[in-house]
N, C-alpha and C positions, 0 to 999 in steps of 0.2 A: 504494499499500500505506500502511495507517495506521501502522504500525511505524516504517516511512521518512519521514513527516510528523511525526512525535513527536520523533524524534532531532534534527532541526532545532531543536527548542525545549528539549530536553534533553541540554545537552551531556556531562554527567557518564555517560550511557547507554552510548556508546561503551567509555569507558575500563573502565567496570564489567564490560562484557562480556569485553572483553580480559583482564580479571584472572579471569576463569572458564575462559580457554583457548580462547577464539573467536578464530579468524584473523582479520586484516582483510576479508578477502573475504567472512567469514559475515557481518560486519555489513550488508552490504549487500543478504542475501539474504531473500526473505519469511520471517517469522519465526513460528512454529506452536509453541502450547502443548501439550503431552503432559500430560494430569491424568489421574492415576488414583488407586484406592484402594489402592494396594499397601502392604503392611505384613503385619507378623507377628501378624497379628489373628484370623484365622481361615482356612480352607482357599480361600473365594470371593476373597480377596485376596492370599493369600501366593505366589502365583505370576504377579502381575501385573506385575512387572517385567520379564520376556522379552516381555510383547506391548509394553508402552511402548518397549523399545529397539527390536524390530519395527518399530514406526511411526515413529520417531526415524530408522530406515532408510529406511523409504518416501518420507519428505519428504526427506532428502537424494538421493535417487534421483532427485528431480524438482526437483532446486536449492533445496531451502529448506533453514532450519537450525532445528532443535526445542530446547526447553528442555524437561525433565521436571519437572513438579510434582506432589505429592503431598498428598492429605485423608483420610488411611485411616480405613475405616470400622470399626462395632463389629459385633458375634453376635449375634443375638436368640437364636439357640441358646446362646451362651454366658451369656449375660442371664437366662436362665429360671430360677424357683426363687427368685430375691431381688430385691432394688430395682433391678438393674443394666437391667432391662428397660424401666423408667421411662423411660430416657435413648433409647431407640429411637426413638420418632417426632421427637422434638428432634432428634436426630443428622441426620436429613435435611435439615432446615432450617439447620442450622450447617454441614453438607458444603457445601449450596448456597450460603451466604453464604460461605464461605471460598475457593470458586472466583471468585465475583464478584469478590473482593478479588485473588485471583491475577491474575485476565485484565484487570481494570482499573487496576492499580496500574501494570503494567508492561503496554505495548500489544501486541497481536498481530495477525497478519493472520488467524489461523485457530486450530482445537483439534481435537484427537483426545481423547477423554474415554472412558478404559476401566475399567470397573466389573462386577461379577457379582450384587451381592445385594441383599436387601430394600430397605433405605433408600439404597444408594449409588447404583443405577442410577436412581431416582427423582429424587435430590437432583441427579446430571447432566443430567437431562433438565430439570429446572428450572432450572439454572445455564445452561444454552445458550440457553433461553427468555430468560433476564433479561440474559445478556450480549449475546446476537446477533450472534456474529460467525460467518464458515465454519465448520461446525463437521460432525462424523462420530462416533457412538459405536461402540464395541468392546464387545462384552461376553467377561467370561472364562469362557463356558460353564458346563458341568454336570460333577459327579463321578461317577465310576463307580459303579453298586451294588457291594455287597459280595457276601459267599458267599451263594448261593441266593437271588441279586437282593434282600440285605438294604439297605433304605436308612433314612435318620436316622430319617423321621416314624413309624418304627414304634417307637422307643425309647421314647417318652412313653406307648403302650399296654404293651410289655414293664415298665418301670418301675411302672406301676400294679398290672400283674399281681404283680410282685414283692410289692408293699407288702400284696397280697390273699394271698399264699402260693400263687398259681397257679405259680409258676415260682422255681427257684432261684436265688439269688443269684450262683451260677456261671455259669449260662444267661445271667442278665441283663449280668453282667461279658462274655462272650462277645460278647452282642450289642453292647454300648457300644464294644468294641475293634476291632469290625470293621465296622461302618457307616459309616464315611467312609473309604475306601481311596484317596483321590486328590485332590487340589485342584479347586476349582470350587464352583459353587453346589450345594447339597443335591440329589441327585436324584430330587426329586417336582415336581409341578407347586404349588410354592407360591409364596410371593411373587416371590422371588429369579427364579426361573424366568418366573413370569408376567410380570415386568417386563422381562426380557430380549426376552421375546416383543412386549410392548406399544414397545420401543424400536424394534423393526424394523417393526412394523405401523403406524407413524407416519411411516416413511419416513426414518427416521434413520440407520439403518445399511446396510449393504452387503448385498444380498437373499439370505437365505438363510444367513445367518452368526451369528443369533442360537442359543444354547444348543445348540452343537455338544459334545462332548465336551472336558473341559478340558485332555485329555492329546493329542489328534489334533493332527498337524501342519497340518490344514487351517488351523486357528485362528490358527498364526503367519502363513500365508501372508495370512488375513484382516487381522491387523494392519498387514503390510507394506502391502499394498491402499490400507489406510485411510488409511495415511500419504502415500499417493500421492494419493488421491483430495481429501483435503483442500487441497492443493495446486491442484487444478482447480476445488474449490470457490472458494478464494480468487482466482484468477486471475478467475472468474465472478463474483465478490463474490456469490454466493449464499448467503443467509444462513438459519437457521432458521426464523424468522418468515416467510421467501418461501416456506418448505417445507410446514410445518405451519398446516393450517387445521382449520376445524371439520369439514370431510369426512374429515379425516386421523383425527380423533378418533373419528369416527363409526365408521371401521374398526377402528381400534383395539377400541373397545367390542364390533365385531361379532366379531372374534376372541377377544376375552376371552369371549365368550358359548361361542364354538365350542371353546373349551380347557378351560372350565369351571375359569378363571382364580380367583386368590386375590381372597378379599373386601377385602384391603388395599388393592386396586387402586382401589377406590371413595375412598381417601384418596389417592393417588397421582393418577390420573388428572386431578380436578379441580384439585390444587394444581399439577400440571404447566401443566393448559391456564392457568390463572390467571397463570402466568408468562407466556405466550403472548398474553395479552390478551385470552382466550377464556373464555366462561362454557360450564362443563360440569355439569349440575345432576344430581340423583338419578334424574329421571322419562327421561332419553335412556337409561340403563342399563336402567331398566325396561322400556321401550318396546322395545328393541333385543332384549332376553332374549326377549321373548314371541314373537319369529319366527325367530330365529337358532337353528338345531339344535348340540345338545351332541354334538360328535364325536370327541374325543381319550380314547383309551381309556389314561392315564397317570395314574400315582398323584397324590394320597390318593383320588381318585374312581375311579380306573380301576385298571387291572392292571400296568401294566409302569413301570421306571424313567424316568426322565426323558431319559437318553441316547439311548434308543430313538426319541424325536422327530427329532431330527435324520436318523438312519437313514431314517425314513420320508419324509424331504423337508422336514421342520419348518414355519416359515411359510409358505413358497409352496404346499407341499401342501397345507396347511389352505385358504390362499385360493382355490386351484383349485376346492374343494369348494364353496364360497358364493360364488366368483366374480361370479355375476349378482347379488349383492346390494351389492359391494363400489362405493365411488367408484373407478373405474381411472382416471381422469383426474389424481388428485393427483399432485404434484412429491412428489420423492424425492431422497437424496443422490447419486444416480448421474447428476443432471441429466436422466433420464427421466422418464417416467409410471410408477405402478404398473403400469399394463397392460404397457407396453412392456417393464417389468423382468421381468416373468413371461413375457411371450414369449420373451426372450432365455435365462433359464434353462432353457426346453426345448431351446435349440439349443445351449446351450454345454457340455453334459456333467452338468450339476447333478444331474440325478434319478438319472444313470448310476452316479455316484460313491457317491450316497448309497445306492443299491441294492447295491454292495459290502459295504458294512458291515452292510446288512440280511440278507442271506444267511448271514452268520457268525453269527447268533442265531436262523438258521432259522424267519424271521418273514414274512409276507407284508406290505405296507404297509396293507392294509385290516384287520390284525389292529389295528393301532394308532390309525391315522386312518379313522374310518369314513366312508362315505358320507351324502350328502342323506337317502338313502332306506332307509338301514339304522343311524340315528344313536343314539348314546347316550343321548340325551334329546332330546325334541322341543322344549322350550323354554328355551333356554339353560341357565344355571346359578343366575342372580343373580336376587332379587326384592326390590324394595323396599315395605316393609310399612308403614302408617301407622295413625294412631287415637289416641285419647286418653291414650297413655301415650307415644306417639311421633309429634307432629305434625308435624317434621321430617322425620319417618323413620327406618326401622332397616333392617339388611341381612341378609338370610338367604340362605345358599348353598342353595338346595332341592336340587340335584341330591346333595348330601349328607344329605339329610334322611329319615332312613325314612319312606316313605308313611303309614304311620298316624299320622305327628305332622303332616301337611299341615294339619290341622284337626283344633281340639278345644279344650275348655274344661280349664283348670288352675288348681289352687290355689296362690297364690303365696307363695314363701319368699325374702324379700329379705337380702342381706346388703351391708355397706358396705363389704367387701374380698373380694378374691380367696382371701384367708388361710382366713378366716370359712367360705366357702362350701365349698372343698375340704374342709375338715375336718368339715364338716357332711356332705357325699357320702361319704367314705372311713369315716366313722362309721356309714354307714346311717341317719343321720337325715332324709335324703330319701327319698322313698317315691315310688313310681309316681303319675301324676297331679299331681304338682307342677311348679311353673315358679320355677326358680331365678332370682333376681334378683340379679347383682352391679353395684353402681352407684358413684358416685364414684372410678369409673377413667376416665373421658372425658380429652380432652386438657386441660382446666382443673382436673380431679381429681387426677391423680396423675401426668399424662402419657400416657395411652392404652398401658398395657401390653396385652400378650397375655392370653389366659384358657387359655392353652394346656394345662396339665395339669389344668385344670378340665374343659376338653372331652375328654381324653383320659381322665379317669378316670370321665366319663360313658359314652362310646364304648365303653369296655372291658369295662362292666359291663352282661353280658346282659339284669339285670333292668331297668335304667334306660335303655339306649340308644334304645329306641323308645317310652318311657312318660313321659319328662319333657323341659322345655324348657331351654336357658339363654338367659337375656336379659340384655343388658349395654350400657352405654354405652360400656365397652372394645373391644377388638377382639379377632382370632383371629387363631393362625397359620396361613399358607398351607396347613398340614398338617392343619389341625383338618377333623374331621369329626364328622358327627351333628347334633342339633337345636340349633342355637347360633345366635341372633340377636343381631346387635351393632350397634355405632354408633348406639344409640337417641339421638335427637335433639329437643329439647334435652339437654343432660347432667344428671346429678344435679346438679353442681356451681355449676352457674346456676338451679339451681330448676326444672329441667326435670320434668316431671310421674313419669320413673320415682323420683324421691324421695320422691313421695307414697304410693307402692305399701306397702301395710301386710300382715302377716301373716293368711293365708286370703282375700284378693281374689280375685275369681274373674277369669283373665284369658283371653281369647277370641283363638284363633291362627286365621287362615285364609289360608294362602299363597295360593291360588288368587282369593280374591277382594283379597290383599294389605291383609290385615287385622291389626292387632295391637290391643286394646284392652280394658281393666277395665270388666268388665261387673257386677260385682257385689262386696258386701263381708261380711266372716266367714260366707262359704260361702252367701250368699244371692243369687241373682240379682234386679237390680233395673233399672229402666227407666233408661236413659242419662241422661233428666233427674236422676234420683237419685243417680246413679253422680258426676255433675259437681257436685251439691250437696256430697257427700263430700269431693270433691277441693278443692272451694273452702275449706271449712273447714279441711282438713289443711294448704292451703297459707298459710292465714292463722297457723298456729302453725309453718311451717316455718322456719328460721334458718339463712342462709347460713354455711357453715365459713369458717375462716381458711385462707388459703392454705396450702396442705401444705409447701410449700418457702418457706425464709426467704432464700434468696441461691442465686445460680448459675443456671446455663442454665434448669433446670427452673423457678425462680422466674418467669423472661424468659417461657419458652414458657407455662405456664399462665395468665400473664397477657394473652398476646396471642395464642394461639391460637383460631381460630374453630372452630366446631362440626366435630364427626365427618363429618355429611353434609356440609360443603363444602369437605371435605378436611385439616381439622386444621392446616393451614399458619399459620404466625404473620403477623398483619398489622402 
């Protein structure tokens, strides 16, 4: 055991452990770090202490000694509408670095990593790839839906409706007070829920344990079992890099396509892969989404709240539907292959337990998880568009885009901040046929915040929802829906072509052909040769902006972040 070897050359360690209340016997036990994002920061983390304690119990039952560490995360929802959202993506890399510090400054033989939400789960995944000690992920599950299945992603729509006078302030207040009735990640397939699913799809969680209802006793049992299993992993010296391979990432991306996962995963999965020494590029996402069906009838693209996903059998049930596509020979934290895990679940009563929950809500499994023969959509959920304004690519969740917006020519309306764009939308300055550009919002521009309120303002406007597009080098909330194209790379802050777009340029979008390009100037269509001449002239006049941030983490992040299509991580 690593911790025992280090003790021999660090004589202060034993007395310091004793000062924490450890017994003499504890000093010679395998030592496990239990790292969580517990804190009174938001519903996804406020309940995690009990799971940390459960994991500690599991470690103790197997003869180990656990130490609890904490790196609290922030909430994108609480960061919306002000500059707090600029810290969101930077927080992912910061948490990963803090965990690296925790795990390497004091040696451990293994770790249990507990989190729920948007940046915390990918941060934990990045960290365990980096520190590479025997590790297992436990996620904090999903919150319950509110009255009449009210869920948080609807609040943006209701807020825009209130600003337009479509609903009363009293109605909006009721929705706000009842959208989050319990702890857990938000109850839709946003980034938090998606990344919980990705952690299991990569083989780093106990089978069937992601996205459980945060309030169910099953999740507490999972945390205990995870504490036990990390001891087995430590004894086997089975490390994350022994488990996760490129095939594991291919499986995760297939599952992402099948659940219509958040576009933010295209930031997180490449960043996680980078920490495992594996390259995942945008083409893998696009290729896989061309043949994996979209099957999950969960909000925001589907009908039901996310807690119903577990009732229908969760990740294993999705895997069974596309089993013939998956790499079943990949290793997992059970010490068995994915294929072996799926067979074990059929024998150990997992699906029968899920069915009991499903019966309580009066639904069939097929109401929530569709079959390959009757999918929600044929070609996954994500497409990578490229062209002269996005030579490195841009991301669109085509499953959430109205069919009439899959192909068209629009007039550009560029804005250099989200605030300017949303003001123009709400004041009716944006008309059908416009392409709203929001730029200088990438990682180097402003930290890459979400354009959540802008997408909600568009999707809640009946006139605009299926007649305009939103194009940005920023990103979108996992709750976003509608004609939104993000992660445009290179970003405007480094002189990407998106910075050169001008009022009334003609923009062609063709999702089927994976195309986004500038095809005309001042409303007149031109040859691509002429368009390129205009872009070259504009580039000669373009001047790089000074860094928006003069100090602090956002200055560091904006200086060191790679492009959105590469994962937006700090190099």
